[in-house]
N, CA, C and O of each residue as an XYZ file, in Angstrom:
592
protein
N     -30.091     -0.554    -50.901
C     -30.908     -1.030    -49.807
C     -30.062     -1.089    -48.529
O     -28.911     -1.524    -48.542
N     -30.659     -0.648    -47.451
C     -30.019     -0.688    -46.149
C     -30.254     -2.060    -45.528
O     -31.381     -2.555    -45.499
N     -29.186     -2.664    -45.034
C     -29.275     -3.939    -44.329
C     -29.090     -3.699    -42.837
O     -28.369     -2.789    -42.429
N     -29.741     -4.516    -42.035
C     -29.588     -4.474    -40.590
C     -28.780     -5.710    -40.204
O     -29.190     -6.838    -40.477
N     -27.636     -5.492    -39.571
C     -26.747     -6.569    -39.152
C     -26.655     -6.536    -37.634
O     -26.396     -5.484    -37.049
N     -26.865     -7.685    -36.992
C     -26.909     -7.729    -35.534
C     -25.837     -8.670    -35.000
O     -25.788     -9.846    -35.361
N     -24.984     -8.140    -34.140
C     -24.035     -8.945    -33.371
C     -24.879     -9.595    -32.281
O     -25.033     -9.047    -31.191
N     -25.424    -10.774    -32.589
C     -26.531    -11.326    -31.812
C     -26.129    -12.055    -30.536
O     -26.981    -12.277    -29.676
N     -24.874    -12.430    -30.381
C     -24.452    -13.113    -29.156
C     -24.696    -12.211    -27.955
O     -24.038    -11.181    -27.808
N     -25.622    -12.584    -27.108
C     -25.898    -11.819    -25.898
C     -26.646    -10.512    -26.129
O     -26.705     -9.679    -25.225
N     -27.214    -10.311    -27.301
C     -27.921     -9.063    -27.605
C     -29.366     -9.144    -27.108
O     -30.112    -10.025    -27.535
N     -29.773     -8.234    -26.209
C     -31.122     -8.309    -25.638
C     -32.223     -7.719    -26.516
O     -33.397     -7.788    -26.151
N     -31.868     -7.141    -27.664
C     -32.887     -6.471    -28.490
C     -33.044     -7.118    -29.868
O     -33.476     -6.466    -30.818
N     -32.696     -8.387    -29.973
C     -32.809     -9.085    -31.260
C     -34.250     -9.056    -31.762
O     -34.493     -8.681    -32.909
N     -35.204     -9.445    -30.926
C     -36.596     -9.542    -31.375
C     -37.170     -8.185    -31.763
O     -37.848     -8.074    -32.784
N     -36.912     -7.154    -30.968
C     -37.448     -5.832    -31.313
C     -36.765     -5.278    -32.567
O     -37.401     -4.572    -33.349
N     -35.488     -5.583    -32.768
C     -34.795     -5.158    -33.984
C     -35.473     -5.756    -35.208
O     -35.722     -5.061    -36.193
N     -35.767     -7.040    -35.141
C     -36.413     -7.721    -36.267
C     -37.795     -7.133    -36.517
O     -38.145     -6.857    -37.665
N     -38.585     -6.937    -35.472
C     -39.946     -6.403    -35.638
C     -39.929     -5.024    -36.304
O     -40.723     -4.760    -37.207
N     -39.031     -4.155    -35.864
C     -38.966     -2.806    -36.435
C     -38.474     -2.871    -37.880
O     -39.007     -2.174    -38.743
N     -37.474     -3.691    -38.150
C     -36.947     -3.811    -39.513
C     -38.009     -4.353    -40.466
O     -38.107     -3.898    -41.606
N     -38.797     -5.315    -40.013
C     -39.859     -5.882    -40.856
C     -40.868     -4.797    -41.241
O     -41.329     -4.754    -42.381
N     -41.208     -3.925    -40.292
C     -42.156     -2.838    -40.599
C     -41.654     -1.943    -41.727
O     -42.446     -1.343    -42.454
N     -40.337     -1.860    -41.868
C     -39.748     -1.000    -42.894
C     -39.207     -1.808    -44.073
O     -38.491     -1.281    -44.925
N     -39.560     -3.096    -44.111
C     -39.165     -3.990    -45.192
C     -37.644     -3.997    -45.393
O     -37.149     -3.934    -46.519
N     -36.924     -4.075    -44.280
C     -35.460     -4.106    -44.322
C     -34.980     -5.489    -43.901
O     -35.474     -6.049    -42.921
N     -34.019     -6.040    -44.638
C     -33.508     -7.364    -44.269
C     -32.638     -7.315    -43.016
O     -31.878     -6.370    -42.805
N     -32.764     -8.353    -42.192
C     -31.995     -8.471    -40.957
C     -31.164     -9.739    -41.022
O     -31.658    -10.805    -41.392
N     -29.889     -9.609    -40.657
C     -29.009    -10.765    -40.550
C     -28.442    -10.803    -39.143
O     -27.866     -9.827    -38.664
N     -28.613    -11.943    -38.488
C     -28.076    -12.157    -37.155
C     -26.756    -12.909    -37.283
O     -26.660    -13.878    -38.036
N     -25.749    -12.467    -36.556
C     -24.447    -13.120    -36.563
C     -24.202    -13.672    -35.161
O     -24.281    -12.938    -34.176
N     -23.903    -14.970    -35.077
C     -23.630    -15.579    -33.784
C     -22.661    -16.737    -33.965
O     -22.491    -17.264    -35.064
N     -22.032    -17.119    -32.865
C     -21.134    -18.263    -32.958
C     -21.895    -19.541    -32.614
O     -23.059    -19.503    -32.217
N     -21.224    -20.651    -32.773
C     -21.888    -21.949    -32.604
C     -22.353    -22.196    -31.177
O     -23.181    -23.078    -30.952
N     -21.845    -21.442    -30.207
C     -22.299    -21.591    -28.825
C     -23.614    -20.861    -28.579
O     -24.252    -21.071    -27.548
N     -24.030    -20.003    -29.516
C     -25.245    -19.205    -29.349
C     -26.163    -19.354    -30.560
O     -26.615    -18.356    -31.122
N     -26.434    -20.567    -30.956
C     -27.276    -20.799    -32.132
C     -28.591    -20.041    -31.990
O     -29.345    -20.266    -31.043
N     -28.858    -19.156    -32.922
C     -30.006    -18.272    -32.809
C     -30.756    -18.228    -34.143
O     -30.238    -17.720    -35.138
N     -31.938    -18.748    -34.154
C     -32.796    -18.705    -35.334
C     -34.031    -17.891    -34.984
O     -34.665    -18.135    -33.958
N     -34.376    -16.929    -35.827
C     -35.578    -16.128    -35.614
C     -36.300    -15.962    -36.946
O     -35.683    -15.756    -37.991
N     -37.615    -16.057    -36.877
C     -38.429    -15.801    -38.054
C     -38.265    -14.326    -38.428
O     -38.300    -13.451    -37.562
N     -38.087    -14.060    -39.719
C     -37.929    -12.693    -40.183
C     -36.482    -12.250    -40.287
O     -36.210    -11.099    -40.629
N     -35.539    -13.159    -39.994
C     -34.124    -12.817    -40.077
C     -33.329    -14.007    -40.599
O     -33.693    -15.162    -40.382
N     -32.254    -13.704    -41.282
C     -31.294    -14.725    -41.671
C     -30.267    -14.844    -40.548
O     -29.992    -13.869    -39.849
N     -29.708    -16.021    -40.378
C     -28.687    -16.230    -39.353
C     -27.410    -16.721    -40.006
O     -27.423    -17.640    -40.825
N     -26.311    -16.095    -39.630
C     -24.988    -16.535    -40.062
C     -24.289    -17.102    -38.836
O     -24.027    -16.392    -37.865
N     -23.994    -18.393    -38.902
C     -23.287    -19.064    -37.804
C     -21.793    -19.025    -38.109
O     -21.362    -19.292    -39.230
N     -21.021    -18.687    -37.092
C     -19.578    -18.555    -37.225
C     -18.929    -19.489    -36.208
O     -19.442    -19.669    -35.103
N     -17.808    -20.077    -36.586
C     -17.074    -20.918    -35.636
C     -16.738    -20.121    -34.392
O     -16.489    -18.917    -34.446
N     -16.737    -20.820    -33.273
C     -16.416    -20.188    -32.003
C     -14.951    -19.746    -32.030
O     -14.076    -20.488    -32.476
N     -14.706    -18.568    -31.563
C     -13.338    -18.051    -31.508
C     -13.373    -16.565    -31.226
O     -14.348    -15.886    -31.545
N     -12.304    -16.061    -30.625
C     -12.253    -14.656    -30.244
C     -12.427    -13.756    -31.467
O     -11.656    -13.837    -32.423
N     -13.428    -12.913    -31.426
C     -13.725    -11.931    -32.471
C     -14.116    -12.538    -33.819
O     -14.194    -11.811    -34.810
N     -14.362    -13.836    -33.885
C     -14.716    -14.475    -35.158
C     -15.995    -13.870    -35.732
O     -16.061    -13.570    -36.924
N     -17.004    -13.693    -34.892
C     -18.266    -13.111    -35.352
C     -18.028    -11.685    -35.852
O     -18.570    -11.290    -36.884
N     -17.225    -10.920    -35.128
C     -16.971     -9.526    -35.499
C     -16.396     -9.418    -36.902
O     -16.840     -8.586    -37.693
N     -15.412    -10.252    -37.217
C     -14.755    -10.151    -38.521
C     -15.665    -10.583    -39.661
O     -15.625     -9.990    -40.739
N     -16.481    -11.604    -39.439
C     -17.430    -12.017    -40.476
C     -18.460    -10.915    -40.688
O     -18.784    -10.578    -41.827
N     -18.974    -10.356    -39.601
C     -19.976     -9.293    -39.707
C     -19.402     -8.081    -40.432
O     -20.019     -7.581    -41.373
N     -18.248     -7.608    -40.017
C     -17.698     -6.378    -40.605
C     -17.385     -6.567    -42.090
O     -17.418     -5.603    -42.855
N     -17.086     -7.783    -42.498
C     -16.838     -8.022    -43.923
C     -18.107     -7.958    -44.765
O     -18.030     -7.882    -45.991
N     -19.268     -7.987    -44.125
C     -20.555     -7.891    -44.840
C     -21.121     -6.467    -44.851
O     -22.096     -6.199    -45.553
N     -20.529     -5.566    -44.092
C     -21.059     -4.203    -43.967
C     -20.801     -3.406    -45.241
O     -19.712     -3.436    -45.814
N     -21.834     -2.699    -45.657
C     -21.745     -1.768    -46.791
C     -22.089     -0.376    -46.265
O     -22.788     -0.255    -45.259
N     -21.609      0.670    -46.927
C     -21.942      2.027    -46.470
C     -23.460      2.198    -46.312
O     -24.237      1.837    -47.195
N     -23.853      2.757    -45.167
C     -25.262      2.998    -44.902
C     -25.966      1.875    -44.162
O     -27.074      2.072    -43.662
N     -25.350      0.695    -44.079
C     -25.953     -0.399    -43.309
C     -25.980     -0.011    -41.834
O     -25.185      0.810    -41.376
N     -26.903     -0.614    -41.109
C     -27.033     -0.356    -39.673
C     -26.630     -1.622    -38.916
O     -27.138     -2.711    -39.182
N     -25.709     -1.456    -37.971
C     -25.221     -2.573    -37.163
C     -25.617     -2.332    -35.713
O     -25.488     -1.224    -35.194
N     -26.105     -3.393    -35.068
C     -26.430     -3.345    -33.644
C     -25.385     -4.187    -32.918
O     -25.265     -5.388    -33.160
N     -24.630     -3.544    -32.025
C     -23.603     -4.232    -31.246
C     -23.289     -3.442    -29.993
O     -23.522     -2.235    -29.934
N     -22.759     -4.127    -28.990
C     -22.275     -3.425    -27.810
C     -20.747     -3.465    -27.765
O     -20.140     -3.063    -26.773
N     -20.138     -3.948    -28.834
C     -18.690     -4.109    -28.917
C     -18.055     -2.874    -29.549
O     -18.275     -2.589    -30.727
N     -17.266     -2.141    -28.761
C     -16.639     -0.908    -29.258
C     -15.675     -1.173    -30.412
O     -15.607     -0.387    -31.357
N     -14.937     -2.269    -30.339
C     -13.994     -2.584    -31.410
C     -14.709     -2.836    -32.725
O     -14.288     -2.335    -33.769
N     -15.784     -3.606    -32.683
C     -16.578     -3.854    -33.883
C     -17.179     -2.545    -34.383
O     -17.194     -2.285    -35.586
N     -17.671     -1.727    -33.469
C     -18.256     -0.441    -33.856
C     -17.243      0.412    -34.613
O     -17.590      1.045    -35.610
N     -16.002      0.434    -34.150
C     -14.960      1.224    -34.818
C     -14.723      0.718    -36.243
O     -14.553      1.510    -37.170
N     -14.713     -0.601    -36.406
C     -14.509     -1.162    -37.755
C     -15.687     -0.837    -38.670
O     -15.492     -0.552    -39.852
N     -16.897     -0.876    -38.137
C     -18.092     -0.557    -38.939
C     -18.051      0.913    -39.361
O     -18.339      1.236    -40.513
N     -17.699      1.790    -38.446
C     -17.598      3.213    -38.784
C     -16.576      3.443    -39.892
O     -16.784      4.281    -40.769
N     -15.473      2.701    -39.852
C     -14.447      2.831    -40.893
C     -14.992      2.426    -42.263
O     -14.500      2.891    -43.291
N     -15.997      1.568    -42.275
C     -16.619      1.141    -43.531
C     -17.859      1.983    -43.870
O     -18.618      1.648    -44.779
N     -18.048      3.074    -43.128
C     -19.142      4.027    -43.338
C     -20.522      3.422    -43.060
O     -21.523      3.798    -43.671
N     -20.543      2.471    -42.116
C     -21.814      1.953    -41.628
C     -22.266      2.773    -40.440
O     -21.504      3.579    -39.907
N     -23.496      2.572    -40.027
C     -24.047      3.220    -38.842
C     -24.112      2.175    -37.744
O     -24.425      1.013    -38.006
N     -23.817      2.581    -36.512
C     -23.745      1.612    -35.422
C     -24.482      2.131    -34.206
O     -24.378      3.302    -33.841
N     -25.233      1.225    -33.585
C     -25.997      1.564    -32.390
C     -25.852      0.423    -31.390
O     -25.738     -0.740    -31.777
N     -25.858      0.762    -30.100
C     -25.814     -0.296    -29.095
C     -27.228     -0.670    -28.666
O     -28.203     -0.095    -29.149
N     -27.332     -1.629    -27.765
C     -28.631     -2.162    -27.347
C     -29.443     -1.181    -26.518
O     -30.608     -1.441    -26.219
N     -28.845     -0.057    -26.143
C     -29.568      0.967    -25.385
C     -29.947      2.161    -26.251
O     -30.536      3.122    -25.757
N     -29.617      2.108    -27.536
C     -29.969      3.202    -28.438
C     -28.887      4.251    -28.601
O     -29.104      5.262    -29.268
N     -27.717      4.027    -27.999
C     -26.618      4.983    -28.170
C     -25.977      4.732    -29.521
O     -25.597      3.606    -29.842
N     -25.862      5.783    -30.303
C     -25.215      5.660    -31.599
C     -23.718      5.888    -31.429
O     -23.289      6.856    -30.801
N     -22.940      4.987    -31.995
C     -21.494      5.163    -32.031
C     -21.182      6.061    -33.226
O     -21.727      5.863    -34.312
N     -20.322      7.029    -33.031
C     -19.972      7.965    -34.099
C     -18.464      8.150    -34.143
O     -17.745      7.719    -33.241
N     -18.001      8.792    -35.196
C     -16.578      9.129    -35.279
C     -16.187     10.087    -34.164
O     -15.014     10.177    -33.802
N     -17.158     10.798    -33.622
C     -16.885     11.763    -32.559
C     -16.764     11.106    -31.183
O     -16.077     11.647    -30.315
N     -17.408      9.956    -30.955
C     -17.349      9.365    -29.618
C     -16.586      8.043    -29.534
O     -16.325      7.564    -28.430
N     -16.226      7.449    -30.655
C     -15.641      6.103    -30.616
C     -14.263      6.080    -29.966
O     -13.943      5.128    -29.254
N     -13.441      7.099    -30.190
C     -12.107      7.101    -29.582
C     -12.188      7.114    -28.064
O     -11.457      6.384    -27.394
N     -13.071      7.936    -27.520
C     -13.231      8.004    -26.067
C     -13.726      6.656    -25.516
O     -13.262      6.204    -24.470
N     -14.661      6.024    -26.221
C     -15.176      4.730    -25.773
C     -14.087      3.655    -25.797
O     -13.987      2.845    -24.876
N     -13.276      3.654    -26.851
C     -12.182      2.695    -26.933
C     -11.148      2.945    -25.834
O     -10.614      2.000    -25.252
N     -10.869      4.216    -25.553
C      -9.933      4.555    -24.474
C     -10.451      4.070    -23.130
O      -9.690      3.513    -22.338
N     -11.740      4.276    -22.861
C     -12.298      3.847    -21.574
C     -12.260      2.327    -21.452
O     -12.038      1.800    -20.362
N     -12.473      1.624    -22.552
C     -12.380      0.157    -22.536
C     -10.951     -0.276    -22.215
O     -10.738     -1.212    -21.444
N      -9.983      0.407    -22.805
C      -8.569      0.084    -22.567
C      -8.190      0.322    -21.100
O      -7.513     -0.502    -20.485
N      -8.628      1.440    -20.557
C      -8.329      1.757    -19.152
C      -8.960      0.722    -18.225
O      -8.321      0.273    -17.274
N     -10.200      0.342    -18.493
C     -10.879     -0.661    -17.667
C     -10.142     -2.003    -17.724
O     -10.025     -2.696    -16.713
N      -9.656     -2.353    -18.889
C      -8.904     -3.602    -19.034
C      -7.622     -3.548    -18.201
O      -7.272     -4.523    -17.536
N      -6.929     -2.421    -18.235
C      -5.699     -2.269    -17.442
C      -5.994     -2.392    -15.945
O      -5.231     -3.018    -15.210
N      -7.087     -1.801    -15.504
C      -7.466     -1.886    -14.083
C      -7.730     -3.334    -13.693
O      -7.274     -3.794    -12.646
N      -8.472     -4.058    -14.545
C      -8.773     -5.464    -14.247
C      -7.495     -6.308    -14.244
O      -7.333     -7.184    -13.394
N      -6.589     -6.047    -15.190
C      -5.335     -6.803    -15.244
C      -4.482     -6.566    -14.002
O      -3.719     -7.438    -13.587
N      -4.617     -5.391    -13.421
C      -3.853     -5.065    -12.215
C      -4.539     -5.585    -10.952
O      -4.061     -5.342     -9.843
N      -5.642     -6.289    -11.110
C      -6.339     -6.859     -9.968
C      -7.498     -6.020     -9.461
O      -8.163     -6.391     -8.494
N      -7.739     -4.897    -10.108
C      -8.856     -4.043     -9.711
C     -10.185     -4.594    -10.186
O     -10.246     -5.490    -11.028
N     -11.234     -4.044     -9.633
C     -12.583     -4.487    -10.008
C     -13.347     -3.312    -10.599
O     -13.183     -2.165    -10.185
N     -14.172     -3.625    -11.563
C     -15.026     -2.622    -12.199
C     -16.478     -3.032    -11.969
O     -16.788     -4.218    -11.856
N     -17.355     -2.045    -11.902
C     -18.784     -2.350    -11.796
C     -19.255     -2.978    -13.109
O     -18.832     -2.587    -14.197
N     -20.123     -3.944    -12.972
C     -20.713     -4.554    -14.154
C     -21.848     -3.688    -14.683
O     -22.184     -2.661    -14.092
N     -22.429     -4.105    -15.790
C     -23.541     -3.321    -16.347
C     -24.754     -3.347    -15.422
O     -24.969     -4.297    -14.670
N     -25.541     -2.272    -15.502
C     -26.773     -2.208    -14.711
C     -27.791     -3.200    -15.273
O     -27.753     -3.557    -16.451
N     -28.691     -3.630    -14.411
C     -29.757     -4.526    -14.837
C     -30.602     -3.820    -15.896
O     -30.936     -2.643    -15.760
N     -30.938     -4.556    -16.947
C     -31.727     -4.002    -18.049
C     -33.141     -3.683    -17.583
O     -33.777     -4.465    -16.878
N     -33.615     -2.504    -18.001
C     -34.961     -2.066    -17.622
C     -35.838     -1.940    -18.867
O     -35.340     -1.883    -19.991
N     -37.129     -1.897    -18.648
C     -38.084     -1.724    -19.740
C     -37.789     -0.437    -20.507
O     -37.927     -0.394    -21.730
N     -37.383      0.612    -19.788
C     -37.079      1.907    -20.413
C     -35.905      1.790    -21.385
O     -35.861      2.502    -22.388
N     -34.953      0.898    -21.094
C     -33.820      0.687    -22.000
C     -34.313      0.153    -23.341
O     -33.864      0.600    -24.397
N     -35.235     -0.802    -23.295
C     -35.801     -1.359    -24.530
C     -36.570     -0.289    -25.301
O     -36.436     -0.182    -26.520
N     -37.371      0.497    -24.594
C     -38.157      1.546    -25.250
C     -37.246      2.587    -25.891
O     -37.504      3.041    -27.006
N     -36.191      2.960    -25.193
C     -35.243      3.933    -25.732
C     -34.566      3.388    -26.988
O     -34.425      4.099    -27.982
N     -34.145      2.114    -26.937
C     -33.542      1.501    -28.114
C     -34.510      1.533    -29.291
O     -34.146      1.955    -30.389
N     -35.733      1.091    -29.062
C     -36.712      1.009    -30.150
C     -36.976      2.373    -30.776
O     -37.050      2.492    -32.000
N     -37.117      3.397    -29.950
C     -37.355      4.758    -30.456
C     -36.184      5.249    -31.298
O     -36.380      5.791    -32.386
N     -34.981      5.061    -30.800
C     -33.797      5.564    -31.514
C     -33.473      4.739    -32.758
O     -33.021      5.279    -33.768
N     -33.705      3.433    -32.679
C     -33.482      2.573    -33.836
C     -34.443      2.952    -34.961
O     -34.045      3.054    -36.122
N     -35.694      3.156    -34.609
C     -36.702      3.582    -35.597
C     -36.287      4.910    -36.238
O     -36.385      5.063    -37.455
N     -35.829      5.858    -35.438
C     -35.398      7.150    -35.966
C     -34.215      7.004    -36.904
O     -34.150      7.692    -37.922
N     -33.275      6.117    -36.580
C     -32.110      5.897    -37.440
C     -32.525      5.293    -38.770
O     -32.003      5.675    -39.817
N     -33.457      4.354    -38.736
C     -33.972      3.764    -39.967
C     -34.639      4.831    -40.836
O     -34.380      4.909    -42.037
N     -35.490      5.646    -40.230
C     -36.179      6.680    -40.989
C     -35.188      7.665    -41.606
O     -35.364      8.123    -42.735
N     -34.153      7.978    -40.848
C     -33.106      8.872    -41.361
C     -32.443      8.263    -42.603
O     -32.187      8.971    -43.577
N     -32.171      6.976    -42.572
C     -31.551      6.308    -43.710
C     -32.495      6.214    -44.903
O     -32.059      6.322    -46.049
N     -33.768      6.015    -44.643
C     -34.742      5.916    -45.728
C     -34.953      7.245    -46.443
O     -35.315      7.269    -47.619
N     -34.729      8.350    -45.735
C     -34.891      9.667    -46.334
C     -33.768     10.008    -47.300
O     -33.915     10.912    -48.123
N     -32.665      9.310    -47.213
C     -31.505      9.619    -48.080
C     -31.727      9.159    -49.486
O     -30.857      9.338    -50.339
């Protein structure tokens, strides 16, 4: 059985993830720290002590091959890929072995710029189209897994 695991702290697509997973009778587990207590009908919630990357490590320890993880964290995505899970961000972009190195490199470069006093543009304001794109691609990923 495929499980849906969500890095729920600050995730804008929690509700749509649950709705789509329910349609396919797939269990959803939300992972959040104690500062972001999140309970949703149709999903289990795992609360983790507050701390840097605490949620990431608990989540990645629950991943099994073929599970689907929703996160915007490149580091967590890399760990999930190493465990043969599938990973998608809140905009529907799938993280793969082919793109994760470049994403991690860009994160590292951005961090160096910020440490040197430089400024980076923040994320664009979320649009309705972003949600629709996520839902379409998430549904397709689920169907792909169900066909296996």
